N, C-alpha and C positions, 0 to 999 in steps of 0.2 A: 699447574695453574689452570689448565684448560678445563679442569673439573669444577672450578669455583668462579671462573670469570669467562665472559664471552670474549672471542678473539678481538672484537672491536674495543674492548675495555682494557686490553693489555698494550702497554707502550714500552718498547725496548729502546733504551738510549745506547746506540751503537758507538758513537764517538762523543763522549761527555764534554771534551773541551770545545768541540765545534758546537754542540747543542747549547751549552750554557753561555757561550760567547754571544749568541743572538737569541737567548731564551725569551719567549713570550708566553704568558700563562695560557692564552687561548689555544696554544699548540696541544695542550693536554686536556682540553675539554672532552668529557666523556670517559677519560681514563680512570680506572679504579685500581689498576696494578701497574706500577712503574718499576722497571728494574734495569740494572746496568752496573758497570764498574766505575763508580765515581766517589769523590772524596766527601767528607762530612760537610765542609763549607759549601760545596756545590749543592748538596742535598738541602741545606737550610735555605737555599734560594727559592725552592719550590713554594708556591703560594697556597694558602688554604690549610685546613687541618688535615694531617695525615699521620699514620702510624708507621714507624720505620723498623725494618728488620735487616739484620746483617748476619753473616757467618764469618768466623775467623778460623784460620788454619795454623797449625804449628809453623812458626815463622821460618825455621830452618828448612823444613820440608817444602814450604811454599816457594822459597827462593830457588831451590834445586829444581822443583817441578816447573816453575815459570821459565827458567832458562832451557830446560829440556823441551818444553812446548815451543818456544821461539826457535830453537835449533832445528826442530822438525817441521816448522811451518811450511806448508807446500807452496804458497804463492805470496811471497813478501811484496811483490810489485803491486799487489792489490790493496796494500795497507797505506795508511797515512804516513807522513814523514816520521813522526815519533815512533810508531810501532815498527816501521820498516828499519829504523835505526837500531831498535832493540833486537830485531831478528838478525841483523848484521853483527851486532855485538856478540850475540850468543854463539856465533860460529867460531869465536876465539877460544883458546884454552881458558879454563875457569880462573887460573892464577892471573891472567891478563885482564879478565873481566873484573875481578875483585880489586885489582890495583889500577884500574883505569883512572887517568887524571881528570876526566870530565866529571864535574859535580853531578850532572844528571844521571851518569852511569853509576856513580858511587851510591846515589840515593836508592838504586834498585836493590842493592845488597846490604844496606844498613838501615835498620829500623823503618822499613817501608810502611809497616802497619801504623806506626806512630805518626808518620808524615801524612798519611791519608786521613787519620782521625783528627790531627791537630793543625796541619799546615795547609798550604796551597800548592798545587803543582807548579814547579818552577819558582816558587817563592822562597823567602829566606828561611833557613833552618839552622837551629830551632827558632821559632817566632820570638821576636824581641821581648814580648811581654811574658814569655814562658821560658826564660833562659835556664833555670836550674832543673836538674833531673827530677827533683821532688815535685816541682810545679808541673812538669810535663806529665809525670805519672799520675798526679792527682787529677789533672784535667782529663786525661785519657780515661780514667776510671769513671768520672762524671759522664763522659760521653757514652761509654759502654752501658752505663745504667740508664741512659736516656732512651735506648732502643726498646721498643715493645718486646722484642725477642732478639737476643744476641746468641745465635747458635754456634756450635763448634763442629767443624767438619769431622774430626775424629770421634765425636759423640753424636753422630747423625741421628741415631734412633731416639735418644732423649730430647734432642733439639726439635725433631719433628713432632714428638709427643707434646711438647710445650707449645709449639706453633699451632697445632690442631686444637689444643685446649683454649688458647687465646682467641682464635678466630672461629671456633665452632665447626671446624672441618672434620672430615673423616680421617682417621689416623692412617698414615702411611709409614709403617715401622721400618720396612726394608726397601731400599731403592736400588735399581741397577746402576752400575758404574758406567757412565757415558763419557765421551770426549777424552778417552784415556790415551796418553802419549805412549806409543808402542815401543819406540827406541829410546831408552834412557841411557844417556852417555855421560852426563855431567857428574853423576854420583861416582863413576869410576875414576874421574880425574881428580877428585878431592881427596887429598891425603889427610892424615891425622892432624897435622899442624894447621892446614887450611880450615878443617872443620872446627878446630879450637878457635881460630880467628873469627869464623862465622858466628860462633856463640858469643865471643867477647864483643863483637861489633853490633850485636843485636840484643844486648841485655835489656834494653827498654821494651822492645817488642816482646821478648820472652816474659817479662814481668806482666805486661798487659794481657798476654795470652793466658798466663796462669791465673790472673784475677778473673778473667772472663770464664774460664773453666770452673773456678770455685763458685762464682755467682750462678752459673747454670746448674751445678749440682744442688745448690741451696734451693733454687726455684723448683727443681724436679722433686726434691725431698718434701717440699711444701704442698705438693699436689695430693689430693685425696684419690689415690689410685683406684680403689674399688668403685667409688662413685663416678670417677672419670671413665672407667671402662664401661660402666653401664650406660653413660651418656653417649659414648662412642658407638656402642652397639645399637642404641636407638637411632643414632644418625645414620649408621650403615644400613639399617633397615629402610630408611627413607631415601638414601642416595645409592641404592643397590646397583644402579646402572653403571657406576664407576668401577665396580668390582669385576675381576676376571671370572670367567666361567670355569676355569681350571687352573691348576698350579703351573705357572709359566716361569721358565728359567730366564727368559729374556726380558720379561716385563716386570712391573712393580709387584711387590708382594705385600698384601694387606695382612698383617699379623705380627707375631712376635716370637722370639725364641729360635731364630735362624741365623746361621753364619752366611758369609758371602758365597755366591755361586762358585763352583769349581768345574772346570772344563778339562776333560781328558779325551783320548781317542775314542773311548767307549761311550761318550755322551757327557751330560751335565747333571749336576745334583747339588743340593744344599744339605749340610749337616744340621741337625737340630742341636741346640745347646746355647749357653752353658747350663741353663736350668733343665729340669727333667721334663717340662711341659712346653711344647711348641704349638702355636695357634695359627691358623690360616682362615681367612674369610673368603668365601666364593659366592658368586652370583648363582641363584637357583634358576634353572631353565623354566620355560613356561609350563612344560609338562613336569610333574613331580618326579624327581629321581627315585630310583628303586635300589640303586647299588652305589657304594663308595669303593673306589679302587685306589690303592696306594702302592706305587712301585718303589722298592728299596734297592739300594746298591751297597756293596761292601758290608752286608749285614748277614750274619749266619742265621740258620733256621731257628736255633734255640733263642737267639736274641730277638728275632722278629716275633716270636710267639710271646715274648715277655712284654711287648708293646701293647698299650691299651688305646683304643679309639673311642672318642666321644663326639656326638653331634648335638650341639646345644645342650650339653650336659647329659644326654642319653647315652649310656654305654652301648657300643656296637660290637657284638661278637663277630669274629671274622675267620675266614679260612685262608691258608697260605698256599699259594701255587709257586712252585720253583721253576725258574727259567734259566736260560743259558748265561754263562759268565757270572754266576753267583747272584743273579737277580732274584728278588722275591716280590710277588704281587699279593697284597692283602685285599681280600674281597669281603665286604660287609653289606648285609641287607639293611636297607633304610626303612624303618617303620614310618608309616604315613603320619603318625602323631608327632614325630620328631620335627617335621617341616611344615606342619599345618599352620597356615596363616603367616608363614615366613616369606621374606623376599630374598634372604641370603642365608648361607650356611656357615655356622661357626664350628670348625673341625679342630679337635684337640688330639695331639699325639703325645702320649704320656709314657715315659720310660720308668721302670722301677729303679733304675740307677744309670748314671752316666759313667764314662770312662775317659782317661787321659792316655792317648797313644804312647807318649814318652814313658809312662809308668807301666803300661801293659805289654808293650812290644819292644823287644831288644833292638836297639839301634834307631828307634823312631825318635825324631826330634820335635814332634808336634805336641805342644803342651796345652792345647785347647781341651776343654771338657765337652765331650761329644755324646750324642745320643744315637741317632740313626741317620743314614744318608738317604735322602728322598729325591727321586728323579722325577716323579709325577704324581699328582693327585687329581682325580677326576670324579665327577658325579655322572652316573649313567642311568 
């Protein structure tokens, strides 16, 4: 968000209940981007015209992840009463959490998404005017459709594409995973019968989630992708300062056709796939680069030579230098005409074919469709 708003224009609501209990419109004067974890009814209390964006996550995964996060929270004493109570609750075995007699605890494991969309924290559930399941689902769908963008965490790439199209932002197709809970213990405690109960008790949330996924797919299918890509590239040329100057494993990746980062003792890399072409946009240095270098891992020499490189559509012949540990470095000369008048570089890595490890290697369980593993891309 720092790429699109000044710091003074961003307002983070840390404690929604406290904030909305004494909400005054003048508190948000000058704010252009307001974010936080708050329910639909509270959002509607914000005055003035605004466009609302939300992201949904698979309800079952969200419940497990939420309790794992609370169980690992380092400083519960720094939290408010409600959050501190949730942290204490998370220390119990999951069977006790799920069967807690306290209504506020039960609400955390049963259709929490629907409660946030349709109810009020601590209020009656279900709301008196929406007693039937059909009424609850219909109203939830209406509210999903009222958002300018309703993204899906498990479909982060398409969600960000739609978000960028709506607000005219540069596309951020691949983002690093941050705030990851390292020690996940809840999953190990949930047996098959408890998992079945979780699904039974969250049927409304699951239906809402499936509807939101379907609507997102419909909106993505309705985009004119070639025209959208051209507009994005024009925007990238104008906001080139937000681009990295090299392929960074830790930072955001502007491009498409990449899997999540993988970390091993020998370093980090990303596989290209599932399509044959992967794209990355990099900022051009003030002095025009003369060479493109691509470091590959886990890629044989024959396969590396079947890779094609292009810079803004211009084919780049390259040489392959072999390094220790099966590393390959591709080095390609950059013609001045390929970057003349440009502020950023569009680099394409094109494989003649992809492969599925589970089909190509005995004993491999990886069913992704892969191209090559890239550790680094740099302009020199």
